[in-house]
TITIVO-127935 format. One record per atom (N, C-alpha, C): residue number from 0; atom name; x, z, y. Coordinates in pm, 1 decimal, always signed. Atoms other than C-alpha are relative to their C-alpha. Layout:
# residues N
+-----+-------+----------+----------+----------+
! num ! atome !       xx !       zz !       yy !
+-----+-------+----------+----------+----------+
! NUM !    CA !        X !        Z !        Y !
...
+-----+-------+----------+----------+----------+
This chain:
# residues 80
+-----+-------+----------+----------+----------+
! num ! atome !       xx !       zz !       yy !
+-----+-------+----------+----------+----------+
!   0 !     N !    -57.9 !   +132.5 !    -86.3 !
!   0 !    CA ! -13791.7 ! -10973.3 !  -1580.3 !
!   0 !     C !    +59.5 !   -121.8 !    -79.1 !
!   1 !     N !    -45.9 !   +129.5 !    +72.0 !
!   1 !    CA ! -13756.5 ! -11342.0 !  -1709.5 !
!   1 !     C !   +153.5 !    -24.9 !    +19.4 !
!   2 !     N !   -115.8 !    +49.9 !    +40.8 !
!   2 !    CA ! -13449.1 ! -11473.9 !  -1827.1 !
!   2 !     C !    -12.7 !   -150.4 !   +117.7 !
!   3 !     N !     +6.5 !   +130.3 !    -77.4 !
!   3 !    CA ! -13334.4 ! -11753.1 !  -1576.4 !
!   3 !     C !    +40.4 !    -98.4 !    -79.8 !
!   4 !     N !    -19.2 !   +101.5 !   +115.4 !
!   4 !    CA ! -13318.2 ! -12085.2 !  -1704.6 !
!   4 !     C !   +168.1 !    -48.2 !    +11.2 !
!   5 !     N !   -147.7 !    +68.9 !     +4.6 !
!   5 !    CA ! -12960.1 ! -12238.0 !  -1815.1 !
!   5 !     C !    -14.9 !   -113.2 !     -3.0 !
!   6 !     N !    -40.3 !   +155.9 !     +7.8 !
!   6 !    CA ! -12838.7 ! -12562.1 !  -1705.7 !
!   6 !     C !    +92.8 !    -58.2 !   -109.3 !
!   7 !     N !   -119.8 !    +25.3 !    +58.6 !
!   7 !    CA ! -12615.6 ! -12752.1 !  -1941.7 !
!   7 !     C !     +3.1 !   -136.7 !    +57.7 !
!   8 !     N !    -72.6 !   +135.9 !    -80.3 !
!   8 !    CA ! -12370.7 ! -13016.5 !  -1803.6 !
!   8 !     C !   +120.5 !    -46.9 !   -117.2 !
!   9 !     N !   -121.7 !    +44.1 !    +56.1 !
!   9 !    CA ! -12099.8 ! -13215.5 !  -1972.2 !
!   9 !     C !   +119.5 !    +55.7 !    +89.8 !
!  10 !     N !   -161.6 !    -10.3 !    -71.9 !
!  10 !    CA ! -11703.2 ! -13163.6 !  -1861.8 !
!  10 !     C !    +25.6 !    -71.2 !    +91.0 !
!  11 !     N !     -3.4 !    +94.7 !    -76.4 !
!  11 !    CA ! -11735.9 ! -13470.8 !  -1680.2 !
!  11 !     C !    -97.1 !    +21.3 !   +120.3 !
!  12 !     N !    +52.1 !    -37.0 !    -97.1 !
!  12 !    CA ! -12020.4 ! -13387.1 !  -1473.8 !
!  12 !     C !    +45.3 !   +114.4 !    +68.3 !
!  13 !     N !    -38.6 !   -164.9 !    -19.9 !
!  13 !    CA ! -11872.4 ! -13026.8 !  -1419.6 !
!  13 !     C !   +120.2 !    -54.9 !   +102.3 !
!  14 !     N !   -105.1 !    +33.9 !    -79.3 !
!  14 !    CA ! -11535.1 ! -13204.8 !  -1285.1 !
!  14 !     C !    -80.5 !    -61.7 !    +86.2 !
!  15 !     N !    +44.2 !   +132.2 !    -83.9 !
!  15 !    CA ! -11760.1 ! -13456.7 !  -1070.1 !
!  15 !     C !    -65.5 !   +114.0 !    +94.7 !
!  16 !     N !    +31.9 !    -64.9 !    -73.0 !
!  16 !    CA ! -11927.0 ! -13158.7 !   -918.0 !
!  16 !     C !     +6.8 !   +134.6 !     +9.9 !
!  17 !     N !     +5.4 !   -117.3 !    +32.1 !
!  17 !    CA ! -11781.9 ! -12855.8 !   -973.4 !
!  17 !     C !    -16.8 !    +92.9 !   +119.9 !
!  18 !     N !    +17.5 !    -61.8 !   -113.5 !
!  18 !    CA ! -11826.0 ! -12704.3 !   -622.8 !
!  18 !     C !   -126.9 !    +53.0 !    +19.6 !
!  19 !     N !   +124.4 !    -26.6 !    +19.8 !
!  19 !    CA ! -12172.0 ! -12759.6 !   -615.6 !
!  19 !     C !    -72.5 !    +63.7 !   -126.1 !
!  20 !     N !    +81.3 !    -53.4 !   +169.1 !
!  20 !    CA ! -12269.5 ! -12653.8 !   -994.5 !
!  20 !     C !    +55.4 !   +137.6 !    +29.0 !
!  21 !     N !    -47.3 !   -135.2 !    -18.5 !
!  21 !    CA ! -12029.7 ! -12323.1 !   -887.8 !
!  21 !     C !   -113.6 !    +55.6 !    +90.3 !
!  22 !     N !    +69.8 !    -48.5 !   -104.0 !
!  22 !    CA ! -12232.6 ! -12270.8 !   -578.5 !
!  22 !     C !   -151.4 !    +40.4 !    -61.8 !
!  23 !     N !   +147.5 !    -23.2 !    +55.3 !
!  23 !    CA ! -12574.8 ! -12295.3 !   -761.0 !
!  23 !     C !    +13.9 !   +107.9 !   -115.3 !
!  24 !     N !    +13.2 !   -162.3 !    +87.0 !
!  24 !    CA ! -12457.6 ! -12017.1 !  -1044.1 !
!  24 !     C !     -2.3 !   +146.1 !    +93.0 !
!  25 !     N !     -8.8 !   -135.0 !   -106.0 !
!  25 !    CA ! -12370.6 ! -11770.3 !   -744.2 !
!  25 !     C !   -160.8 !    +15.4 !    +56.7 !
!  26 !     N !   +144.7 !    -23.3 !    -82.7 !
!  26 !    CA ! -12699.3 ! -11866.4 !   -555.6 !
!  26 !     C !   -108.7 !    +36.7 !    -84.4 !
!  27 !     N !   +114.1 !    -45.7 !    +77.8 !
!  27 !    CA ! -12964.9 ! -11834.9 !   -844.9 !
!  27 !     C !    +31.4 !   +108.7 !   -123.6 !
!  28 !     N !    -53.1 !   -101.2 !    +99.0 !
!  28 !    CA ! -12721.0 ! -11603.6 !  -1087.8 !
!  28 !     C !    -59.4 !    -84.0 !   -165.9 !
!  29 !     N !    +27.8 !     +9.5 !   +147.4 !
!  29 !    CA ! -12878.9 ! -11834.1 !  -1381.4 !
!  29 !     C !   +163.5 !    -80.8 !    -43.2 !
!  30 !     N !   -133.0 !    +82.2 !    +35.4 !
!  30 !    CA ! -12567.8 ! -11935.9 !  -1609.1 !
!  30 !     C !    +27.1 !   -160.4 !    -11.0 !
!  31 !     N !    -42.9 !   +130.6 !     -6.5 !
!  31 !    CA ! -12405.9 ! -12295.8 !  -1631.4 !
!  31 !     C !    +94.3 !    +15.3 !   -164.7 !
!  32 !     N !    -89.1 !    +79.3 !   +125.0 !
!  32 !    CA ! -12321.0 ! -12468.6 !  -1991.3 !
!  32 !     C !    +70.3 !    -94.7 !     +9.8 !
!  33 !     N !    -84.1 !    +84.0 !    -30.0 !
!  33 !    CA ! -12075.0 ! -12638.4 !  -2020.9 !
!  33 !     C !    +24.8 !    -68.7 !   -174.5 !
!  34 !     N !    -10.3 !    +45.1 !   +139.6 !
!  34 !    CA ! -12039.4 ! -12877.5 !  -2342.8 !
!  34 !     C !   +129.8 !   -104.3 !    +16.6 !
!  35 !     N !   -118.3 !    +78.7 !    +26.3 !
!  35 !    CA ! -11688.3 ! -13031.1 !  -2440.8 !
!  35 !     C !    +61.7 !    +10.4 !   -123.7 !
!  36 !     N !    -41.6 !    -12.1 !   +127.7 !
!  36 !    CA ! -11572.8 ! -13139.2 !  -2746.1 !
!  36 !     C !    -88.0 !    +57.9 !   -121.5 !
!  37 !     N !   +106.2 !    -50.0 !   +115.1 !
!  37 !    CA ! -11899.0 ! -13027.3 !  -2959.3 !
!  37 !     C !     -0.6 !   +156.5 !    +38.8 !
!  38 !     N !     +3.5 !   -141.8 !    -17.3 !
!  38 !    CA ! -11853.4 ! -12677.2 !  -2827.7 !
!  38 !     C !    -50.7 !    +26.1 !   +155.8 !
!  39 !     N !    +64.1 !    -49.6 !   -117.2 !
!  39 !    CA ! -12033.6 ! -12470.5 !  -2547.8 !
!  39 !     C !    +69.7 !    +96.3 !    +80.2 !
!  40 !     N !    -90.6 !    -86.0 !   -104.9 !
!  40 !    CA ! -11864.8 ! -12290.6 !  -2271.6 !
!  40 !     C !   -124.2 !    +69.4 !   +103.0 !
!  41 !     N !   +106.8 !    -33.8 !   -149.6 !
!  41 !    CA ! -12065.9 ! -12067.4 !  -1999.4 !
!  41 !     C !    +61.7 !    +48.0 !   +133.1 !
!  42 !     N !    -50.6 !    -77.2 !    -91.5 !
!  42 !    CA ! -11993.1 ! -11985.8 !  -1659.8 !
!  42 !     C !   -123.4 !    +64.7 !    +78.5 !
!  43 !     N !   +109.8 !   -109.8 !    -60.5 !
!  43 !    CA ! -12183.7 ! -11675.9 !  -1519.4 !
!  43 !     C !    +68.2 !    +65.3 !   +113.1 !
!  44 !     N !    -34.3 !    -62.6 !   -118.9 !
!  44 !    CA ! -12180.4 ! -11501.5 !  -1194.1 !
!  44 !     C !    +32.4 !   +123.4 !    -62.8 !
!  45 !     N !    +32.8 !   -120.7 !    +13.3 !
!  45 !    CA ! -12063.6 ! -11149.8 !  -1245.9 !
!  45 !     C !    -45.2 !    +89.8 !   +118.6 !
!  46 !     N !     -6.9 !    -86.4 !    -57.3 !
!  46 !    CA ! -12183.5 ! -10861.1 !  -1121.3 !
!  46 !     C !    +44.9 !    +83.2 !    +63.9 !
!  47 !     N !    -64.5 !    -84.6 !    -32.3 !
!  47 !    CA ! -12012.9 ! -10660.7 !   -885.7 !
!  47 !     C !    -65.7 !   +171.1 !    -16.3 !
!  48 !     N !     -0.3 !   -153.3 !    +13.3 !
!  48 !    CA ! -11983.2 ! -10290.4 !   -985.0 !
!  48 !     C !     +8.9 !    +97.9 !   +117.8 !
!  49 !     N !    +13.1 !    -66.0 !   -108.3 !
!  49 !    CA ! -12055.2 ! -10034.1 !   -770.1 !
!  49 !     C !   +132.2 !   +117.9 !    +29.4 !
!  50 !     N !   -140.1 !    -49.9 !    -30.2 !
!  50 !    CA ! -11718.7 !  -9849.8 !   -653.1 !
!  50 !     C !     -7.9 !   +194.3 !    -97.5 !
!  51 !     N !     -9.0 !   -179.7 !    +91.6 !
!  51 !    CA ! -11849.4 !  -9456.6 !   -838.2 !
!  51 !     C !    -48.4 !    -33.1 !   -134.9 !
!  52 !     N !    +49.6 !    +22.3 !   +157.6 !
!  52 !    CA ! -11948.1 !  -9633.8 !  -1156.9 !
!  52 !     C !   +171.7 !    -12.2 !    -29.8 !
!  53 !     N !   -163.9 !    +21.6 !    +75.5 !
!  53 !    CA ! -11549.3 !  -9673.9 !  -1167.9 !
!  53 !     C !    +46.9 !   +126.9 !    -12.5 !
!  54 !     N !    -24.0 !   -194.2 !    -14.5 !
!  54 !    CA ! -11494.2 !  -9284.4 !  -1130.0 !
!  54 !     C !    +15.0 !    +32.2 !   -157.2 !
!  55 !     N !     -2.6 !    -28.2 !   +155.2 !
!  55 !    CA ! -11384.5 !  -9161.3 !  -1467.3 !
!  55 !     C !   -105.9 !   +149.4 !    -17.8 !
!  56 !     N !    +82.6 !   -101.4 !    -23.7 !
!  56 !    CA ! -11611.7 !  -8905.7 !  -1587.2 !
!  56 !     C !    +29.1 !   +108.8 !    -54.9 !
!  57 !     N !    -44.6 !    -96.3 !    +13.5 !
!  57 !    CA ! -11576.5 !  -8564.2 !  -1626.4 !
!  57 !     C !    -82.5 !   +117.3 !    -44.8 !
!  58 !     N !    +88.4 !    -64.8 !    +64.3 !
!  58 !    CA ! -11819.4 !  -8384.1 !  -1864.2 !
!  58 !     C !    +25.1 !   +160.1 !    +34.6 !
!  59 !     N !    -46.6 !   -123.2 !    -10.9 !
!  59 !    CA ! -11810.0 !  -8022.8 !  -1776.9 !
!  59 !     C !    +46.0 !    +54.3 !   +133.3 !
!  60 !     N !    -76.1 !    -71.0 !   -136.0 !
!  60 !    CA ! -11651.2 !  -7995.9 !  -1435.8 !
!  60 !     C !    -64.4 !    +73.7 !    +70.2 !
!  61 !     N !    +87.1 !    -95.1 !    -67.4 !
!  61 !    CA ! -11941.9 !  -7853.7 !  -1252.7 !
!  61 !     C !   -118.3 !    +35.8 !    -92.3 !
!  62 !     N !   +106.6 !    -45.6 !    +93.6 !
!  62 !    CA ! -12150.3 !  -7618.1 !  -1481.2 !
!  62 !     C !   -115.8 !    +61.1 !    +76.9 !
!  63 !     N !    +76.2 !    -31.6 !   -105.8 !
!  63 !    CA ! -12508.7 !  -7572.0 !  -1355.3 !
!  63 !     C !    -67.0 !    -82.9 !    +96.0 !
!  64 !     N !    +40.3 !   +104.0 !    -90.5 !
!  64 !    CA ! -12695.6 !  -7691.6 !  -1085.3 !
!  64 !     C !   +102.4 !    -30.9 !   +119.6 !
!  65 !     N !    -93.5 !    +15.4 !    -96.4 !
!  65 !    CA ! -12449.0 !  -7861.7 !   -818.8 !
!  65 !     C !    -84.8 !    +85.8 !   +129.6 !
!  66 !     N !    +83.4 !    -82.1 !   -126.7 !
!  66 !    CA ! -12732.2 !  -7719.8 !   -520.0 !
!  66 !     C !    +62.8 !   +145.9 !     -2.8 !
!  67 !     N !    -33.4 !   -116.7 !    -33.2 !
!  67 !    CA ! -12612.3 !  -7404.1 !   -616.3 !
!  67 !     C !    +99.4 !    +89.9 !    +41.3 !
!  68 !     N !   -124.6 !    -34.2 !    -35.7 !
!  68 !    CA ! -12240.4 !  -7406.8 !   -542.4 !
!  68 !     C !    -41.7 !    +21.6 !   +180.6 !
!  69 !     N !    +10.5 !    -22.7 !   -152.4 !
!  69 !    CA ! -12374.3 !  -7408.6 !   -141.1 !
!  69 !     C !    -28.5 !   +141.9 !     +3.5 !
!  70 !     N !    +66.5 !   -152.6 !    -90.9 !
!  70 !    CA ! -12501.9 !  -7056.0 !   -149.6 !
!  70 !     C !    +65.5 !   +104.1 !    -72.7 !
!  71 !     N !    -93.7 !    -81.1 !    +43.7 !
!  71 !    CA ! -12221.1 !  -6886.2 !   -368.5 !
!  71 !     C !    +64.3 !    +60.7 !   +131.6 !
!  72 !     N !    -97.7 !   -122.1 !   -112.6 !
!  72 !    CA ! -12043.6 !  -6592.2 !   -170.2 !
!  72 !     C !   +111.9 !     -8.1 !    -46.6 !
!  73 !     N !   -161.5 !     -8.1 !    +18.4 !
!  73 !    CA ! -11675.8 !  -6618.1 !   -181.3 !
!  73 !     C !    +65.4 !   +108.7 !   +101.2 !
!  74 !     N !    -62.1 !   -100.1 !    -87.9 !
!  74 !    CA ! -11637.9 !  -6337.9 !    +46.0 !
!  74 !     C !    +70.7 !    +95.1 !    -59.8 !
!  75 !     N !    -80.8 !    -90.5 !   +111.4 !
!  75 !    CA ! -11509.9 !  -6111.0 !   -249.8 !
!  75 !     C !   +138.4 !    -81.2 !    -33.7 !
!  76 !     N !   -144.3 !    +71.9 !    +58.0 !
!  76 !    CA ! -11216.9 !  -6364.2 !   -323.2 !
!  76 !     C !    +33.3 !    -22.1 !   +135.7 !
!  77 !     N !    -80.9 !    +31.8 !   -110.9 !
!  77 !    CA ! -11078.1 !  -6401.1 !    +59.6 !
!  77 !     C !    +49.1 !   +118.8 !    +18.7 !
!  78 !     N !   -144.8 !    -73.6 !     +6.5 !
!  78 !    CA ! -10753.9 !  -6210.2 !   +114.1 !
!  78 !     C !     +7.3 !    +18.0 !   +153.3 !
!  79 !     N !    -10.1 !     -7.2 !   -130.4 !
!  79 !    CA ! -10753.3 !  -6060.0 !   +454.6 !
!  79 !     C !   +120.5 !    +59.1 !    +49.4 !
+-----+-------+----------+----------+----------+
């Protein structure tokens, strides 16, 4: 996938068109470079993470094939 082109503006241009420029970043996904006092800043659109990606990893919690758990016979563990 090709990198999205980055647009460069001055701080004055950003101030004059802040909402238009921010909407452009959200729509295109292309970062916006802002130059101020000889330095550069970037405004980028954050990619939301899936809820499941935030789960704490628990290696070894299920040993083996998780599909096999469906077919386990637990009848010997039942207390009547």
